[in-house]
C-alpha positions in Angstrom: 18.4 17.3 12.9 15.7 19.2 14.3 12.2 17.8 15.9 9.8 17.4 13.5 7.2 18.4 16.0 4.5 16.3 17.4 2.1 14.7 15.5 -1.7 13.5 15.4 -3.3 10.3 13.6 -5.2 13.1 11.8 -2.2 14.8 10.9 -0.9 11.3 9.4 -3.8 10.5 8.1 -4.4 14.3 5.7 -0.6 13.7 4.7 -0.8 10.9 3.9 -3.8 10.6 1.7 -2.0 14.0 0.0 1.1 11.5 -1.1 -1.0 8.6 -2.1 -3.1 11.6 -4.3 0.3 13.2 -5.8 1.7 9.3 -7.0 -1.7 8.5 -8.4 -1.4 11.9 -10.3 2.2 11.7 -11.3 1.9 7.7 -13.1 -1.7 9.3 -13.9 -3.9 6.5 -12.6 -6.5 5.7 -10.2 -4.3 2.5 -8.7 -1.1 2.2 -8.2 -2.2 -2.1 -8.2 0.7 -3.4 -6.7 3.7 -1.0 -8.4 6.4 -0.6 -6.5 7.6 2.7 -4.8 11.4 2.9 -2.7 11.5 5.9 -0.4 15.1 6.9 1.3 13.9 8.5 3.7 15.6 8.9 7.6 13.1 8.1 10.7 10.7 10.0 11.6 6.6 11.6 10.5 7.5 12.0 6.7 8.5 8.6 7.1 5.3 7.6 7.9 3.1 10.0 5.8 5.0 8.5 2.4 5.0 4.8 3.7 1.2 4.7 4.3 0.9 7.2 1.3 2.0 4.2 -1.3 -0.1 2.3 0.5 -3.1 4.1 0.2 -2.3 4.4 -3.6 -2.1 0.8 -4.0 1.3 0.6 -4.6 3.7 -1.8 -2.6 5.8 0.4 -0.3 9.7 -0.2 -0.7 11.6 1.3 2.0 15.5 2.1 1.6 18.3 2.3 4.0 19.6 5.3 5.1 22.5 4.0 6.0 23.8 2.2 2.4 25.5 3.3 -0.2 24.7 4.2 -3.5 25.9 0.8 -5.2 23.5 -0.6 -1.9 20.9 1.6 -2.9 21.3 0.4 -6.8 21.2 -3.3 -6.3 17.8 -3.0 -4.4 16.4 -0.6 -7.0 17.3 -2.3 -9.7 16.1 -5.7 -8.3 12.2 -3.7 -7.3 12.1 -2.3 -11.1 10.1 1.0 -9.1 7.8 3.2 -10.8 8.8 5.8 -8.7 11.9 6.8 -6.0 10.8 9.3 -2.9 13.7 10.8 -1.1 14.7 13.2 1.7 15.7 16.6 1.0 18.9 15.7 2.8 19.4 12.4 1.0 18.3 13.7 -3.0 21.9 13.5 -3.2 22.2 10.0 -2.6 19.6 9.2 -4.8 20.4 10.8 -7.3 24.1 8.4 -7.5 21.9 5.5 -7.3 22.1 5.4 -10.9 18.2 4.2 -12.4 18.4 3.0 -15.6 15.4 3.6 -16.6 12.1 6.5 -16.6 11.7 6.7 -13.3 9.9 9.6 -11.1 12.0 11.0 -8.9 10.1 12.9 -5.5 11.2 14.9 -3.1 10.0 13.7 0.4 8.6 17.0 2.0 7.5 18.0 -1.8 5.1 15.8 -1.3 3.6 15.6 2.5 3.3 19.0 2.0 0.0 21.2 1.3 -0.1 22.4 -2.0 -1.4 26.2 -2.3 -4.7 26.5 -2.4 -5.2 22.5 -2.6 -8.5 21.1 -1.6 -9.0 18.0 -0.9 -9.6 15.6 -2.9 -13.5 14.0 -3.5 -12.4 10.7 -5.8 -12.2 7.3 -3.8 -8.1 6.3 -3.3 -7.9 2.6 -4.2 -9.2 -0.5 -2.5 -7.2 -2.8 -0.4 -8.1 -6.3 0.2 -5.9 -8.5 2.5 -4.1 -10.4 -0.1 -2.7 -7.7 -1.6 0.9 -6.9 -1.6 2.0 -4.1 0.8 5.9 -3.9 1.1 9.0 -5.3 0.0 12.2 -5.7 2.4 15.5 -6.7 1.0 17.2 -9.0 2.9 20.6 -11.0 2.1 20.2 -15.1 1.3 22.7 -17.9 0.8 23.2 -17.2 -2.5 24.3 -13.9 -2.3 22.4 -12.4 -3.5 19.6 -10.3 -1.7 16.6 -11.0 -2.0 13.3 -9.3 -1.9 10.7 -10.3 1.2 7.2 -10.2 0.0 4.3 -9.2 2.5 0.3 -8.9 1.9 -1.6 -6.7 3.8 -3.1 -9.8 5.9 1.2 -11.4 6.5 1.3 -7.4 7.4 -1.9 -7.7 9.8 -1.0 -11.5 11.5 2.7 -9.7 12.9 1.0 -7.2 14.0 -2.1 -8.4 16.1 0.0 -11.3 17.1 2.3 -8.8 19.0 -0.1 -6.7 20.0 -1.8 -9.2 21.8 1.2 -11.2 23.3 3.1 -8.0 24.7 -0.6 -6.0 25.3 -0.2 -2.7 23.5 -3.1 0.1 24.3 -3.0 3.0 23.0 -2.2 4.4 26.5 1.5 2.9 25.7 4.6 5.5 24.4 7.1 3.5 23.0 10.7 5.2 21.3 12.1 4.2 18.1 15.9 4.3 18.0 15.4 1.5 15.6 16.3 1.9 11.4 13.1 1.4 9.5 14.1 -0.9 6.7 14.0 -3.7 8.7 10.7 -5.6 10.4 11.8 -5.1 14.3 11.7 -1.4 13.9 8.8 -1.2 11.1 6.5 -3.2 12.5 7.7 -4.6 16.3 7.7 -1.2 17.3 6.9 1.8 14.5 3.5 -0.1 13.3 2.0 -1.9 16.6 2.3 2.0 18.2 0.2 2.7 15.2 -2.4 0.0 15.3 -2.7 0.2 18.9 -3.4 4.7 18.2 -0.8 4.7 21.2 2.2 7.1 21.3 5.6 6.7 19.3 8.5 8.9 19.3 11.2 9.2 17.3 15.1 9.2 17.4 16.5 9.5 14.1 19.2 7.9 15.0 20.0 6.3 18.7 22.0 7.8 20.9 22.6 5.8 23.8 23.3 8.6 26.1 19.8 10.8 24.1 17.8 7.5 25.2 19.2 7.6 29.0 17.7 10.7 29.0 14.6 10.1 27.6 13.9 7.5 30.0 14.5 9.9 33.0 11.0 11.5 32.0 9.2 8.4 33.1 6.7 8.9 30.4 7.7 5.4 28.4 6.2 2.8 29.2 7.8 0.2 26.1 11.4 0.1 24.6 12.9 -2.4 21.8 16.3 -2.6 20.3 19.0 -4.2 19.8 21.7 -6.6 22.0 24.2 -3.6 21.1 22.1 -0.6 21.5 22.2 -2.4 25.2 26.1 -2.7 25.6 26.0 0.6 24.8 23.7 1.9 27.0 25.2 0.0 29.9 28.6 1.4 28.9 27.1 5.4 28.9 25.2 4.1 32.3 29.3 2.9 33.3 30.8 6.1 32.3 27.9 8.7 34.1 28.2 10.8 37.2 26.7 9.1 40.2 23.7 11.7 40.0 23.0 10.8 36.3 22.9 7.4 37.2 20.6 7.6 40.0 18.2 9.3 37.1 18.5 7.2 34.3 17.8 4.6 36.8 14.6 5.3 38.3 13.1 6.7 34.7 14.1 2.8 33.1 12.9 1.4 36.2 9.1 2.7 35.2 8.6 1.1 31.9 6.4 -1.5 31.7 8.4 -3.2 29.3 12.1 -4.0 27.2 12.6 -6.5 24.3 15.6 -7.8 22.8 16.3 -8.6 19.8 17.5 -9.7 16.1 20.3 -10.5 17.5 21.6 -13.5 20.3 21.9 -11.5 23.9 25.2 -11.6 25.4 24.3 -13.2 28.9 26.8 -10.8 31.1 24.4 -7.7 29.2 21.5 -9.2 30.2 22.1 -9.7 33.9 23.7 -5.9 33.7 21.1 -4.9 32.2 18.9 -6.5 35.0 21.0 -5.1 38.0 20.7 -1.4 36.1 17.3 -1.1 36.0 15.3 -4.0 37.2 13.9 -5.4 34.1 14.9 -9.1 32.7 14.5 -8.2 28.7 11.8 -9.8 26.9 13.8 -12.3 24.4 12.0 -12.9 21.1 12.9 -14.4 17.7 11.7 -13.6 14.5 13.1 -12.7 10.8 11.8 -10.8 7.6 10.1 -13.9 6.4 7.7 -14.9 9.3 8.2 -11.4 11.4 8.0 -13.1 15.3 7.5 -16.9 15.8 9.2 -17.3 19.3 9.2 -14.7 22.4 9.8 -15.1 26.4 6.5 -14.7 28.7 5.2 -10.8 29.1 3.9 -12.9 32.1 5.9 -15.8 33.9 9.2 -16.9 33.9 12.3 -16.4 31.2 14.9 -18.4 30.9 18.2 -16.2 30.2 19.7 -17.4 26.6 16.1 -19.0 25.0 13.5 -17.4 22.9 10.5 -18.7 24.7 7.5 -20.2 22.7 5.5 -19.8 19.9 3.4 -16.4 19.4 -0.2 -16.3 19.4 -1.4 -18.2 15.7 2.6 -19.2 14.9 2.8 -22.7 14.3 6.7 -24.0 15.0 8.8 -27.4 14.5 12.0 -28.5 14.3 12.7 -31.4 12.1 16.1 -33.3 11.2 18.0 -33.0 7.7 15.9 -35.8 6.2 12.2 -33.6 7.1 11.2 -35.7 9.8 9.7 -34.0 12.8 12.2 -34.3 16.1 10.2 -35.5 19.1 12.9 -35.8 21.6 13.0 -31.8 22.8 17.2 -32.4 23.2 18.0 -33.1 19.3 19.1 -30.4 17.7 16.4 -29.8 14.6 16.1 -26.7 11.8 13.1 -25.0 12.7 10.2 -24.2 10.3 7.7 -21.8 10.6 3.9 -22.1 9.2 1.1 -19.5 10.1 -0.8 -16.3 8.8 2.1 -13.7 9.6 4.6 -16.0 7.0 5.7 -14.1 3.4 4.2 -14.4 0.7 7.6 -14.9 -2.1 10.5 -13.7 -2.8 10.1 -11.0 -5.1 10.8 -12.3 -8.9 12.3 -15.2 -7.4 10.0 -18.6 -7.9 12.7 -21.1 -7.0 13.8 -19.0 -4.1 10.4 -19.3 -3.3 9.7 -22.8 -3.7 12.7 -23.9 -2.4 12.2 -22.1 1.2 9.2 -23.6 2.3 8.8 -27.9 2.9 5.5 -29.1 3.0 3.9 -25.6 3.7 6.4 -24.7 5.7 8.9 -22.4 5.9 12.2 -23.1 6.4 14.2 -21.1 8.6 17.6 -22.5 8.4 17.8 -22.1 12.2 19.1 -24.9 15.0 17.1 -25.4 17.5 16.0 -27.5 20.9 14.0 -27.7 23.7 14.9 -27.3 26.9 12.6 -27.0 30.1 9.3 -26.4 27.4 11.3 -23.4 25.9 13.2 -23.2 22.9 17.1 -22.2 22.7 18.5 -21.8 19.5 21.8 -22.8 18.4 23.2 -21.2 15.2 22.4 -21.2 11.5 23.0 -24.2 9.4 24.7 -21.8 6.8 27.6 -20.1 8.2 28.0 -18.4 4.9 24.9 -16.5 7.4 26.8 -13.8 9.4 24.4 -12.1 11.8 26.5 -8.9 13.4 24.5 -6.4 15.6 21.3 -7.3 14.6 22.0 -7.5 10.6 21.3 -10.8 8.7 24.5 -10.6 6.6 25.7 -12.9 3.8 29.0 -13.2 3.5 28.9 -14.4 -0.3 27.2 -11.3 -1.2 30.5 -8.9 0.6 33.4 -12.0 -1.1 31.9 -10.9 -4.4 32.4 -7.4 -3.8 35.5 -7.3 -2.0 36.8 -10.0 -4.9 36.4 -6.5 -7.7 39.2 -4.6 -5.8 42.4 -5.1 -8.0 44.8 -6.1 -5.9 42.6 -9.2 -4.5 42.6 -12.8 -6.0 40.5 -14.6 -3.5 39.0 -13.8 -0.5 36.9 -15.9 2.2 34.4 -14.4 4.9 33.6 -15.6 7.9 31.7 -14.6 11.4 33.7 -14.3 14.3 32.4 -14.2 17.6 32.2 -11.5 19.8 30.4 -10.0 22.7 29.3 -7.3 21.6 28.3 -7.2 18.3 27.4 -11.1 17.9 29.5 -11.8 15.1 32.4 -9.8 14.0 32.6 -9.7 9.7 36.0 -10.9 9.4 37.6 -11.4 5.3 40.4 -13.7 4.9 42.3 -12.3 1.5 44.7 -13.7 -0.8 46.1 -11.1 -2.8 47.8 -11.4 -6.7 51.3 -13.0 -6.5 54.2 -9.9 -6.2 50.9 -7.3 -5.2 51.5 -5.9 -1.8 47.8 -6.0 -0.4 47.1 -3.4 2.5 43.8 -5.1 4.8 42.9 -1.6 6.1 42.8 0.2 2.4 40.7 -2.9 1.5 38.5 -1.7 4.7 38.3 2.0 3.6 37.7 0.9 -0.9 34.7 -1.8 0.9 33.0 1.1 2.8 32.1 3.2 -0.2 30.5 -0.2 -1.7 28.6 -1.7 1.6 26.8 -1.0 4.0 28.9 -0.3 7.4 27.6 -3.4 9.4 28.9 -5.6 6.3 32.3 -4.0 6.1 34.9 -6.3 7.8 36.1 -5.5 10.4 38.7 -8.0 11.2 41.1 -8.8 8.1 43.9 -11.1 7.1 46.5 -11.9 4.7 46.9 -15.3 3.4 49.6 -16.8 0.5 45.8 -19.1 0.8 43.0 -20.0 2.1 42.6 -23.5 3.6 40.7 -25.5 1.2 38.8 -29.4 1.1 40.0 -32.2 -2.3 37.3 -30.7 -3.6 38.2 -27.1 -3.8 35.5 -25.6 -1.5 36.9 -23.2 1.4 37.0 -24.4 4.5 34.8 -21.8 6.4 35.6 -23.0 10.2 39.1 -23.2 9.7 39.1 -19.5 7.8 37.4 -18.9 11.7 39.6 -19.8 13.4 42.5 -18.1 12.0 41.3 -15.2 13.7 41.9 -16.4 16.9 45.8 -15.4 15.9 46.8 -12.4 17.5 48.5 -11.1 13.8 44.8 -10.5 13.0 44.5 -7.1 11.8 41.2 -4.7 13.3 39.1 -2.0 11.9 35.9 -0.7 13.8 33.4 1.1 12.8 30.4 2.8 14.8 27.4 2.9 12.4 24.7 1.6 13.7 22.9 0.3 16.4 20.3 -2.1 14.5 18.0 -4.8 13.5 18.4 -7.1 11.3 15.9 -8.3 9.4 16.3 -11.9 11.6 17.8 -13.0 15.1 
């Protein structure tokens, strides 16, 4: 994709106003009044102009993942019930494949952003936006196996952003390189919105490329960089493969950056140490979720403990509880993290039961287990084995199982996460075929690619006669996971994206 160019904040204000006024005109209203507008636009100026335009028109912005196949997008569009779907010209074919059931405006992002011939600036005021208005829905897979829309208000977004601006000392002099996808909080909030809030410069890459990222470091004008562990792993590999002169230039440039952050998945200690050797940076680790923004982080100034995620961020309250919900006082006792504060989301979209279940006495239940060691939080993993963290994404094993069971030759399956140094966990599937039917795992992986986001497609597969179960018939997933230590496991790699999760 060719570079879009250099844009000022004035350009963004003008373009987003054009988007807002055209949305209001198409919908024949003076205020979208929290109507959803979904948009499938690659990272870049048009993405930001559309996002801001939706907000300025009074709508709820619903970013769609450019890496997702049409069936994934269709599930989100069906659940969110938008009044319009905006697509980039390069992605309009996929928008057409979503199969929208009811009348919805389908709009070209370039047409929305462009200045119409002879158009004059609008004179009527745009809607007034209060802090309690719902602003954003990001879909994340839950333990039920179905995607859930995490709704955040403008007050929530302001709290998430100002917390990080304060903690990481953002200013208008900062210059950050955005290599993360823009359908997760890591890219949307931690990078893009923090930069715009601070009046900083944000350079957007359409996708992550290790060599291009190193070349950007070499210009020595970046002050901030944030990525997932998989990206740092690929950067290390690119450095190892480079010649001596490139290595020296890259290392010198990286050392000029004031802060580098890793998140969305656990950072392998070997990557942390290798990065320190190459760049002199001890990566700042943090912990967050789509539902809460960032909650814990290593200090900007002060000691960072490898394998730990620091302390609560400003305005965020954190506690650990046992299985009965009792607050733990022993720092070494394992307990579920619960979070409270203005950054915590408003609700799950049209899921009041799920929203209620997600809270305990006003505290959000993260489902993550942690201990305290020397005053720093250390994460031990998920309470549920059905949530897999791979390449910076949190995915539901149950959702993947539902899709794979649609294959005509699959009788049953069990999806688990297998520990992996690069991806955090590899999505792996144990398969049971119908009696007398031949089940080829490689054919199934090819089939799944057309129905699942790239990071949800199983990388390991194994055909069994039956799944290990307990006396109640429940699949024993720990035993399934242990089966993948066998050398008979089939591995299927994919090179799709390095990106965030909604959650670490």
